[in-house]
N, C-alpha and C positions, 0 to 999 in steps of 0.2 A: 252679679245679678244681669240678668239679660232685661232690656226692656219692651212691655209690649206695644204693640202694635193698635195704635188708634182706632178706632172704630170705620175714622175716612180709612184707612189702607188697608182695610179688611172687606174687600164687595162679599162676602158671603156674610158679612153681621146683617145688614139689613133688609137677608131674605128669608122671609118665614116659609122655611121647611113642610112648613105643619100645612101650611093653608096652599102649600104646593103640594102635597100629596093629597090634598082634596080634590085637586082638579080634574076635567074628565080625558086630558090627556094623560096627565102624569097615573090614570086608575087603572088607562090604554095600554101604556106602555107596561107595566104591573102585572096585567093579565096576559100580555100577550109576550113579556119576558117568561113565568112560571108556567104558560102553559105548551111552551119548548124546554124549558129547561125539567122541570120535576118529573114526564113521565120518561122525558131522554135518561136523567139518571137511576130513574128505576127502573126503565129497558138492559141500562148499563151492567146495573147492577144485580142483577137475576141474572145475566148473562157473563160476568163474574163467574158470580157463585157458582153456577151449574158445573164453568169451568173445576171448581176448584173440588166440588161433588164426585163427578167424575175422575179426577186425575189419584182420587184419594179411599173411592170406593166400587170404580166401576175400570180395574186393573186392566183386563181382557179386552175390557172395547177401545182404550185408548193406546194400545202394545199392537193397535191389529196396522199392521201393515200397508201402507199407501202403493210407496216406490223406497224402493233399497233398502233403507236406514229410518226412509220415514214414516211416521206413524201417523194414527189418528190423534193421538194427544200434544205432539207439534206441531203441526198444521193449525188442530186451535189454539194453542195456546198462541203461536204466532196472528192467529185471527185476531187475537184482543190486543193486539197493536194496533193490528189494519182497524180496526174496530173504532179504538183511538182518536185515530186519525181521522177517520170517517165523519164521525160527532162531531168534532172539533172542527171540519173543513163548512157543514153543513152548519153548524151551529156559526161562523161563521158571516156563510152565504143567506141566513138567516135575520142576525143583526144588520145584516147591513140593507137588507130589503124591508125588512118590518121594522124591526127598534133604533135604528140612528134618524131615519127622518123625525121618528116625534122626537125622539131626547135631542136633535138637535133646534126644533120650534119651541122646546120648554127654553133650553138654554137660549135662544135666541132672544126670547120673550123678559125672559130674567134680567138680562141683561143690557135689553134696551130698556127696560123699568129702569131700572139703578142709574143711565148716563144723561145727563141733562140733557138739557135740545141745542142741537148748537146754533152756534153762533152769539149766545151769551145770552144776559139779559138788557134790558133796554128802562 
């Protein structure tokens, strides 16, 4: 049987996460995250299901030749991959600008609250 670390060894043992979740900074972080992720997820799923429905029920449309053997279905299928990469890049940029600064501030506040003042006690 392994030993359980003491509360002093676990820096998260002293953090009241429910209190952190009530902070205005955390609420703003959660709001910004959700305001990007939920609409983007819905938009992507609608786009994906549109492609699936077109592939299943609009054979004539999806079979339209654009150039040589390249048809509408192939182009829309490839655009699924392109849109996935684009959304990922957009999210990374968004997170770097709008989410990470708030998260870093919260982390800094939590870490500085856990550390005893430098120089020891007198």
